[in-house]
C-alpha positions as CSV (number, residue, x, y, z in Angstrom):
1,M,91.7,111.1,34.8
2,L,89.8,108.8,32.6
3,I,87.4,108.0,35.5
4,I,86.4,111.7,35.7
5,V,86.0,111.9,32.0
6,G,83.8,108.9,32.1
7,F,81.6,110.1,34.8
8,V,81.1,113.4,33.0
9,V,80.2,111.6,29.7
10,V,77.5,109.5,31.9
11,V,76.2,112.7,33.3
12,G,76.2,114.6,30.2
13,C,74.6,111.9,28.2
14,V,71.9,111.0,30.7
15,L,70.8,114.5,31.6
16,G,71.5,115.8,28.0
17,G,69.1,113.2,26.5
18,F,66.5,114.0,29.3
19,V,66.6,117.7,28.5
20,L,66.4,117.1,24.7
21,S,63.4,115.1,25.3
22,H,61.9,118.2,26.9
23,G,62.4,117.0,30.5
24,E,63.0,119.5,33.3
25,I,66.2,119.0,35.1
26,A,64.4,120.3,38.3
27,A,62.2,117.4,38.5
28,L,65.0,115.1,39.1
29,W,66.1,116.9,42.2
30,Q,64.6,114.9,45.0
31,P,66.8,115.2,48.1
32,Y,64.9,112.8,50.4
33,E,65.0,110.1,47.6
34,V,68.7,110.6,47.5
35,L,68.9,110.5,51.3
36,I,67.0,107.0,51.5
37,I,69.1,105.4,48.6
38,A,72.7,106.8,49.6
39,G,72.0,106.7,53.4
40,S,70.8,103.3,53.4
41,A,73.3,102.0,50.9
42,F,76.2,103.4,53.0
43,G,74.8,101.9,56.3
44,A,74.7,98.5,54.6
45,F,78.2,98.9,53.1
46,L,79.4,99.6,56.8
47,A,77.4,96.8,58.1
48,A,78.8,94.3,55.5
49,N,82.4,95.1,55.9
50,S,85.2,95.3,58.4
51,G,86.7,98.6,59.5
52,K,89.8,97.7,57.6
53,V,88.1,97.1,54.2
54,V,86.0,100.3,54.7
55,K,89.2,102.4,55.3
56,R,91.1,100.8,52.4
57,A,88.1,101.5,50.1
58,M,87.9,105.1,51.1
59,K,91.8,105.4,50.5
60,S,91.6,103.7,47.1
61,I,89.3,106.1,45.6
62,P,91.7,109.1,45.6
63,Q,94.4,106.8,44.3
64,L,92.4,106.1,41.2
65,L,92.5,109.7,40.4
66,K,96.3,109.8,40.7
67,G,96.6,107.0,38.3
68,A,98.5,103.6,38.6
69,K,100.6,103.4,41.6
70,Y,103.5,101.8,39.8
71,K,104.4,103.4,36.5
72,K,107.0,102.4,34.0
73,Q,109.9,104.4,35.8
74,D,109.0,102.4,39.0
75,Y,109.3,99.1,37.6
76,I,112.5,99.9,36.1
77,D,113.6,100.9,39.6
78,I,112.3,97.6,41.1
79,L,114.0,95.6,38.5
80,S,117.3,97.6,39.2
81,M,116.9,97.2,42.8
82,V,116.6,93.4,42.6
83,Y,119.5,93.3,39.9
84,D,121.9,95.2,42.5
85,V,121.1,92.9,45.3
86,L,121.7,89.8,43.3
87,M,124.8,91.0,41.9
88,K,126.2,91.7,45.3
89,A,125.1,88.4,46.4
90,R,126.8,86.9,43.3
91,K,130.1,88.7,44.1
92,E,130.1,88.2,47.9
93,G,127.8,85.4,48.5
94,M,124.4,85.4,50.1
95,I,126.1,86.3,53.5
96,G,127.2,89.5,51.8
97,I,123.7,90.8,51.8
98,E,122.7,89.5,55.2
99,K,123.2,93.3,56.7
100,D,121.2,95.0,53.8
101,V,118.3,92.5,54.3
102,E,118.2,92.8,58.2
103,N,118.7,96.7,58.1
104,P,117.3,97.9,54.6
105,D,117.2,101.6,55.9
106,A,121.0,101.6,56.2
107,S,121.8,99.5,53.2
108,P,123.7,101.3,50.5
109,V,122.0,99.1,47.9
110,F,118.5,99.8,49.0
111,S,118.9,103.6,49.9
112,K,119.5,104.1,46.1
113,Y,115.7,103.9,45.7
114,P,114.1,106.0,48.2
115,K,110.6,105.8,46.7
116,L,110.7,102.1,46.9
117,M,112.0,102.2,50.4
118,A,108.8,104.3,51.3
119,D,106.8,101.4,50.1
120,H,106.5,99.4,53.3
121,H,104.7,96.3,51.8
122,L,107.0,96.1,48.8
123,M,110.2,96.4,50.9
124,E,108.9,93.9,53.6
125,F,107.9,91.3,50.8
126,T,111.3,92.0,49.2
127,T,113.5,91.7,52.4
128,D,111.5,88.6,53.5
129,C,112.2,86.9,50.5
130,L,115.9,87.5,50.5
131,R,116.1,86.5,54.2
132,L,114.9,83.1,53.1
133,M,117.4,82.9,50.3
134,V,120.2,83.9,52.8
135,S,119.2,81.1,55.2
136,G,119.9,78.6,52.4
137,N,117.3,76.1,53.8
138,L,115.1,76.1,50.8
139,E,115.0,74.7,47.3
140,P,113.9,76.8,44.5
141,H,110.6,74.9,44.1
142,E,109.9,75.4,47.6
143,L,110.7,79.2,47.7
144,E,108.5,79.6,44.6
145,A,105.5,77.8,46.2
146,L,106.1,79.8,49.3
147,L,106.3,83.2,47.5
148,E,103.2,82.2,45.3
149,I,101.0,81.8,48.3
150,E,102.3,85.3,49.7
151,V,101.7,86.8,46.5
152,E,98.1,85.4,46.2
153,T,97.4,86.4,49.7
154,H,98.3,90.0,48.7
155,H,96.0,89.7,45.6
156,Q,93.2,88.6,47.8
157,E,93.6,91.5,50.4
158,A,94.1,94.1,47.5
159,A,90.9,93.0,46.0
160,E,88.8,93.1,49.1
161,P,88.0,97.0,48.7
162,A,86.9,96.4,44.9
163,H,84.7,93.6,45.9
164,A,83.0,95.5,48.7
165,V,82.4,98.5,46.5
166,Q,81.0,96.1,43.7
167,V,78.6,94.5,46.3
168,L,77.4,98.2,47.1
169,A,77.0,98.8,43.4
170,D,74.8,95.8,43.1
171,S,72.6,96.8,46.0
172,L,72.0,100.2,44.7
173,P,69.1,99.5,42.2
174,G,67.3,97.5,45.2
175,F,67.6,100.5,47.4
176,G,66.2,102.6,44.6
177,I,63.3,100.4,44.5
178,V,62.9,100.9,48.3
179,A,62.7,104.5,47.9
180,A,60.2,104.2,44.9
181,V,58.0,102.0,47.1
182,L,58.1,104.4,50.0
183,G,57.2,107.2,47.3
184,I,54.3,105.0,46.1
185,V,53.1,104.8,49.7
186,I,53.0,108.5,50.0
187,T,51.2,108.7,46.6
188,M,48.5,106.4,47.7
189,A,48.0,108.4,50.8
190,S,47.5,111.5,48.5
191,I,44.8,109.8,46.3
192,G,41.7,112.0,46.3
193,G,43.6,115.2,46.8
194,D,45.2,117.5,44.1
195,T,46.0,115.9,40.9
196,A,49.3,117.8,40.6
197,I,50.5,116.8,44.0
198,I,49.7,113.1,43.3
199,G,51.7,113.4,39.9
200,H,54.5,115.0,42.1
201,H,54.6,112.2,44.3
202,V,54.6,109.7,41.5
203,A,57.5,111.3,39.8
204,A,59.6,111.4,43.1
205,A,59.0,107.8,43.4
206,L,60.1,107.0,39.7
207,V,63.3,109.4,40.3
208,G,64.1,107.0,43.2
209,T,64.3,103.9,41.0
210,F,66.2,106.0,38.4
211,L,68.9,107.3,40.9
212,G,69.4,103.8,42.1
213,I,70.1,102.3,38.8
214,L,72.1,105.1,37.6
215,L,74.3,105.3,40.7
216,G,74.8,101.4,40.6
217,Y,75.6,101.0,36.9
218,G,76.9,104.5,36.1
219,F,79.1,105.5,39.0
220,I,79.8,102.8,41.7
221,G,80.0,99.8,39.4
222,P,82.5,101.4,37.2
223,L,84.4,102.6,40.3
224,A,84.7,99.1,41.7
225,S,85.9,97.8,38.3
226,A,88.6,100.6,38.2
227,M,89.7,99.6,41.7
228,H,89.9,95.9,40.9
229,H,92.2,96.6,37.8
230,A,94.3,99.0,40.0
231,A,94.8,96.2,42.4
232,H,95.7,93.6,39.9
233,E,98.2,96.0,38.2
234,E,99.7,96.6,41.5
235,G,100.4,93.0,42.4
236,K,102.8,93.0,39.3
237,A,105.4,94.6,41.5
238,F,105.4,91.6,43.8
239,E,105.3,89.1,41.0
240,I,108.4,90.5,39.1
241,I,110.3,90.4,42.5
242,K,109.3,86.8,43.0
243,M,110.1,85.6,39.5
244,A,113.8,87.5,39.6
245,L,114.5,85.9,43.0
246,V,113.3,82.4,42.4
247,S,115.1,82.5,38.9
248,S,118.3,83.5,40.8
249,L,117.9,80.7,43.2
250,R,117.8,78.2,40.2
251,G,121.2,79.3,39.2
252,Y,120.5,82.0,36.5
253,P,122.8,85.1,36.5
254,P,121.2,88.4,37.7
255,S,120.7,89.8,34.2
256,T,118.7,86.7,33.1
257,A,116.8,86.7,36.3
258,V,115.7,90.2,35.8
259,E,114.8,89.4,32.2
260,F,112.4,86.6,33.4
261,A,110.9,89.4,35.7
262,R,110.6,92.0,33.0
263,K,108.7,89.5,30.6
264,L,105.9,89.5,33.4
265,L,105.2,93.1,32.9
266,F,102.1,94.5,30.8
267,S,103.5,96.1,27.4
268,D,102.5,99.8,28.4
269,V,104.8,99.6,31.4
270,R,107.5,97.1,30.2
271,P,110.7,98.6,29.5
272,A,112.6,97.7,26.3
273,F,115.3,94.9,26.6
274,A,117.9,97.3,25.3
275,D,116.8,100.2,27.5
276,L,116.8,98.1,30.6
277,E,120.1,96.6,29.9
278,A,121.6,100.2,29.3
279,H,120.1,101.2,32.5
280,L,121.6,98.4,34.6
281,R,124.9,98.9,33.0
282,G,124.8,102.6,34.1
283,S,123.8,101.8,37.6
284,R,126.9,99.5,38.2
């Protein structure tokens, strides 16, 4: 929602200031300039990125309007799910969770969290980590190093769309200059004619520069920044799972392992210690 509010403020202040300075809104409507800037920028965006990145970038924009992918209750569910698995492993041994790990869809532990089950990447990460623990062939520091690599890979992949959109934002002022130069070319061809027509062509050229800068710094740049923040926040879910499982492998009881994981969360989504403890006790 804030991204829409921000865009409204940008448009309102820019156009409001222009109108209050006795400018005519109609003078800013230059569809051919928009075609040159938006079309060439989009073409460059397609040329610079793989199909995977383009698709993920397109999917990320609607997600921004919905807010963060993981909210406070989702993090509570993640911590509860990990706690339940670790408690079962503590009572029955690591071999006791082997069936849950191999077939999470039929697991009575994982099936308690249908929303998390629908998150393919999160569940794959969780079960892969647990599978390594069940095998019993890794020391805690070895598992931590391996999971750190996987989390970092996830962060890099999640940040690719934001980086691609940021490059697009950086290029828009340049495409605005391209549109302005073409407008000046048309203007030069009109020299000697009607002064009003020449003035119209100059205004159109200047609008090209204006649109390129406004789109780059007022819309696409902030959009890329919002996508970057969303990708970073999404990675927290993987980090807390990693922390809880590594802590458990080091010998800490499930409640302590989950507490280590809770500490990684940002303050706005971190459940209070007492609230999480009460929730875990109620889920037993």
